[in-house]
C-alpha positions in Angstrom: -16.2 -5.0 29.2 -14.6 -7.9 27.3 -11.5 -7.2 25.1 -12.3 -7.0 21.4 -10.6 -9.9 19.5 -9.6 -9.2 16.0 -8.0 -11.5 13.4 -6.3 -10.4 10.2 -6.1 -13.0 7.4 -3.5 -12.0 4.9 -0.3 -13.4 3.3 3.1 -11.9 2.2 5.9 -13.4 0.2 8.3 -12.8 -2.7 5.7 -13.3 -5.4 2.6 -12.1 -3.5 4.4 -9.0 -2.3 3.6 -7.3 1.1 0.8 -4.9 0.2 -1.9 -7.0 1.9 0.1 -7.4 5.1 1.1 -3.7 5.2 -2.5 -2.4 5.1 -3.7 -5.1 7.5 -0.9 -4.0 9.9 -2.1 -0.4 9.7 -5.6 -1.5 10.6 -4.2 -3.8 13.3 -2.3 -0.8 14.9 -5.5 1.1 15.2 -7.3 -1.8 16.8 -4.4 -2.2 19.2 -4.6 1.5 20.0 -8.3 1.0 20.9 -7.3 -1.8 23.3 -8.2 -4.8 21.1 -6.3 -8.1 20.9 -4.9 -8.5 17.3 -3.6 -11.6 15.6 -2.5 -12.3 12.0 -3.4 -15.6 10.3 -1.4 -16.3 7.2 2.0 -17.0 5.6 4.8 -14.5 5.9 7.8 -16.3 4.2 10.9 -15.1 2.5 10.3 -11.5 3.4 12.3 -10.7 6.5 11.2 -7.1 6.6 7.5 -8.1 6.8 8.2 -10.5 9.7 10.1 -7.8 11.5 7.1 -5.5 11.2 4.9 -8.0 12.9 7.4 -8.7 15.7 7.9 -5.0 16.3 4.2 -4.6 17.1 4.0 -7.8 19.2 1.3 -9.2 16.9 1.3 -13.0 16.9 1.4 -14.9 13.6 -0.7 -18.1 13.2 -0.9 -20.5 10.2 -3.4 -19.2 7.6 -6.6 -21.2 7.3 -7.5 -21.7 3.6 -11.0 -23.2 3.3 -14.3 -21.7 4.6 -14.5 -24.4 7.3 -10.9 -23.8 8.4 -11.6 -20.0 8.7 -14.7 -20.7 10.8 -12.8 -23.1 13.0 -9.9 -20.7 13.5 -12.3 -17.8 14.3 -14.1 -20.0 16.9 -10.9 -21.4 18.4 -9.4 -17.9 18.9 -12.8 -16.5 20.0 -12.7 -13.7 17.4 -15.2 -10.9 17.3 -13.9 -9.6 14.0 -12.1 -11.2 11.1 -10.5 -9.1 8.3 -10.0 -10.9 5.0 -7.4 -9.4 2.6 -6.6 -11.9 -0.1 -7.1 -12.5 -3.8 -6.6 -16.2 -3.4 -8.9 -17.4 -0.6 -12.2 -19.1 -1.5 -14.7 -16.2 -1.7 -17.2 -18.4 0.3 -15.1 -17.9 3.4 -16.4 -14.5 4.2 -20.0 -15.7 4.2 -19.2 -18.7 6.3 -17.5 -16.7 8.9 -20.3 -14.1 8.9 -22.9 -16.9 9.3 -20.9 -18.1 12.3 -21.5 -14.8 14.1 -18.1 -13.2 13.5 -18.1 -9.7 12.0 -16.3 -10.0 8.6 -14.5 -7.1 6.9 -13.3 -7.8 3.3 -10.6 -5.6 2.0 -11.0 -5.5 -1.8 -9.6 -3.7 -4.8 -12.5 -3.0 -7.2 -14.0 -6.5 -7.0 -15.6 -8.3 -4.1 -15.0 -11.7 -5.8 -18.5 -12.7 -4.7 -17.7 -12.4 -1.0 -20.6 -11.9 1.4 -19.1 -9.7 4.2 -20.6 -7.5 6.8 -18.4 -4.6 5.5 -16.3 -4.1 2.4 -13.3 -1.8 2.3 -12.0 -0.5 -1.1 -9.5 2.3 -0.3 -8.8 3.0 -4.0 -9.2 6.5 -5.3 -12.5 7.0 -7.1 -13.6 3.4 -6.7 -17.0 2.5 -8.2 -17.6 -0.7 -6.3 -21.3 -1.7 -5.9 -22.3 -3.6 -2.7 -25.4 -3.5 -0.5 -26.2 -0.3 1.3 -24.4 0.5 4.6 -21.8 -2.1 4.0 -19.3 -0.2 1.8 -16.3 1.9 3.0 -15.1 3.3 -0.3 -12.4 5.7 -1.4 -9.1 7.1 -0.3 -10.7 8.6 2.8 -10.4 5.1 4.2 -6.7 4.6 3.2 -4.9 2.4 5.7 -1.6 3.9 6.8 1.0 2.6 9.3 2.1 4.6 12.3 5.5 5.4 10.8 3.8 7.1 7.9 1.4 9.1 10.0 4.3 10.2 12.2 6.2 11.4 9.1 3.3 13.4 7.6 4.4 17.0 7.2 2.3 19.9 8.3 2.0 21.2 4.7 2.8 20.1 1.1 6.2 20.7 -0.4 7.2 24.1 -1.6 8.5 24.9 -5.1 12.1 25.6 -3.9 14.7 24.8 -6.5 17.1 22.0 -5.5 20.2 21.0 -7.3 20.7 18.1 -7.6 17.4 16.7 -6.6 17.2 13.7 -4.2 15.3 10.8 -5.8 13.9 7.7 -4.2 12.8 4.7 -6.3 11.0 1.6 -4.8 8.5 -0.9 -6.1 6.8 -2.7 -3.3 8.3 -4.8 -0.6 9.6 -7.5 -3.0 9.4 -5.9 -6.4 8.0 -9.1 -7.8 7.7 -7.6 -11.3 11.4 -6.5 -11.4 10.7 -2.9 -12.0 13.6 -1.3 -10.1 16.4 -1.9 -12.8 14.0 -0.8 -15.6 13.0 2.5 -13.9 16.5 3.2 -12.7 17.8 3.0 -16.2 15.1 5.4 -17.4 16.0 7.8 -14.6 19.7 7.7 -15.3 19.1 8.0 -19.1 17.7 11.6 -18.6 21.3 12.6 -17.9 20.1 15.0 -15.2 22.1 15.4 -12.0 20.5 13.5 -9.1 21.2 11.8 -5.9 19.3 8.5 -6.5 18.5 5.8 -3.9 16.9 2.6 -5.1 15.3 0.0 -2.9 16.2 -3.5 -4.3 13.5 -5.9 -3.2 15.6 -9.0 -4.0 19.3 -9.9 -4.2 19.1 -10.6 -8.0 17.7 -7.1 -8.5 20.4 -5.6 -6.4 23.0 -7.4 -8.6 21.4 -5.9 -11.8 21.3 -2.4 -10.3 25.0 -2.7 -9.3 25.9 -3.1 -13.0 24.4 0.3 -13.9 26.7 3.2 -14.4 25.5 6.7 -13.4 26.4 9.7 -15.7 28.5 12.6 -14.4 26.6 14.5 -11.7 24.5 11.4 -10.8 25.0 9.1 -7.8 23.3 5.8 -7.3 22.9 4.0 -3.9 21.2 0.6 -3.8 19.6 -0.4 -0.4 17.6 -3.4 0.8 14.0 -3.2 1.9 13.9 -1.1 5.0 11.6 0.0 7.8 12.9 3.5 7.3 11.0 4.0 4.0 8.7 6.7 5.3 11.7 8.8 6.3 13.3 8.2 2.9 10.1 9.3 1.2 9.8 12.4 3.4 13.4 13.4 2.5 13.1 12.9 -1.3 12.4 15.6 -3.8 10.9 13.0 -6.2 9.7 9.5 -5.7 9.3 6.9 -8.4 7.2 3.9 -7.4 4.7 1.3 -8.4 1.0 2.1 -8.3 0.2 -0.2 -5.4 -0.8 0.3 -1.8 2.2 2.6 -1.2 0.5 5.2 -3.4 -1.5 6.3 -0.3 1.6 6.5 1.8 3.2 8.8 -0.9 0.1 11.0 -0.9 -0.2 11.2 2.9 3.5 12.3 3.0 3.0 14.9 0.2 5.7 13.3 -1.9 6.0 14.4 -5.5 5.6 11.1 -7.2 5.8 9.4 -10.6 4.0 6.0 -10.8 4.3 3.0 -13.0 1.6 0.3 -13.3 3.3 -3.0 -12.8 0.4 -5.5 -12.6 -3.1 -5.6 -14.0 -5.0 -5.1 -10.8 -3.3 -1.7 -10.3 -4.5 -0.4 -13.7 -7.8 1.3 -12.7 -6.4 2.9 -9.6 -3.3 4.1 -11.5 -5.5 5.8 -14.1 -7.7 7.5 -11.6 -4.8 8.8 -9.5 -2.9 10.1 -12.5 -6.1 11.7 -14.0 -6.7 13.5 -10.7 -3.1 14.8 -10.7 -2.1 13.2 -7.5 1.0 11.7 -9.2 2.6 11.8 -12.7 2.1 8.7 -14.8 4.9 6.7 -16.4 2.7 4.1 -18.0 2.7 0.3 -17.7 5.9 -1.6 -17.1 5.5 -3.8 -20.2 5.2 -0.7 -22.4 8.3 0.9 -20.8 10.3 -2.1 -21.7 9.3 -1.6 -25.3 9.6 2.1 -25.5 10.7 4.3 -22.5 10.6 7.6 -24.5 7.5 9.1 -22.9 8.5 8.1 -19.4 11.9 9.6 -19.9 10.4 12.9 -20.9 8.1 12.9 -17.9 10.9 12.2 -15.5 13.2 14.8 -17.1 10.4 17.4 -16.6 10.0 16.4 -12.9 13.7 16.5 -12.2 14.0 20.0 -13.6 10.7 21.6 -12.5 10.3 22.4 -8.8 7.0 24.0 -9.7 5.6 20.8 -11.1 6.8 18.8 -8.2 5.2 21.2 -5.8 1.9 21.0 -7.6 1.9 17.2 -7.4 2.7 17.4 -3.7 -0.1 19.8 -2.9 -2.8 17.7 -4.6 -1.4 14.5 -3.1 -1.1 15.8 0.4 -4.6 17.3 0.3 -6.2 14.0 -0.9 -5.1 11.8 2.1 -5.4 13.1 5.6 -4.1 10.0 7.4 -7.4 9.3 9.3 -8.5 6.4 7.1 -7.8 3.6 9.5 -9.6 5.4 12.4 -12.7 5.7 10.1 -12.6 2.0 9.3 -12.3 0.9 12.9 -15.2 3.3 13.8 -17.3 1.7 11.1 -16.4 -1.8 12.4 -17.4 -0.8 16.0 -20.6 0.8 14.8 -21.6 -2.3 13.0 -20.8 -4.5 16.0 -23.0 -2.4 18.2 -25.8 -2.0 15.6 -29.0 -4.0 16.4 -29.2 -7.2 14.4 -32.3 -6.1 12.6 -30.5 -3.1 11.2 -27.6 -5.1 9.7 -28.3 -5.6 5.9 
């Protein structure tokens, strides 16, 4: 039997962030576990942590084709059986061109196909209402793509309501924190005046410099760290996590972390509202609104810092919502589609 050849087309960088790469890596890990050959096509620049993630898995990185013709040429040159497209920037016609060339195409999307014509669409967002042709949609958090480090750190049960004093708090906002949320949310956390052991991941040196100028109140400690591959362990050890409402939301849920989320960019808004409405995390609002008036967010964080019962309730709902099997379900669907007779493919 020939080795399955899988390409992952995604980019990562200081402004793009690393979310697309992280979820592609999770999918790539599952394909590797099944014996496939996996390659990434794209740009990974200015984000050392992301490049290290690729190197640690032995996944080669090739330049990212941009146009539909370039995508087809790369797929043929590398003899790909499957091409995964995870980008908001590529020409939407690329998916259909690759599909027409006989390569199974999986488009990872967030509520909008952008007009792509793919064999399969994956929208891992909670409660998504994406509409695509029958048998081509993998929808909902049951398909959440999670890295091996996250799955290894998943606890056997949700957190208990044990009181802790002071609570350990972790704050991080994506691999690069392109929106500059860390200093804003750190100030809000410290302004509660509650005792805490706070660790903040600074996505960029300029953010680390701003964080270093903040002064904790008595009973509060603040440690600023750079982006790290040990994030799942930090999440698992924290009594409360404050984060952006991006792809890391599913990691937080899988780990049963009591979390408070902030919406930092427009394309997070729908997922943020659904997750908060379902009680999987507390909502702190949108970053722009926090800059104008942090009062409501301060009250929410004060409540979470002082209520082990509320933290435990968030943990239970989050842990129950994500079982960590999403990437296996996606690969199963890809393999099923590959082996489906051509006349059954819509």
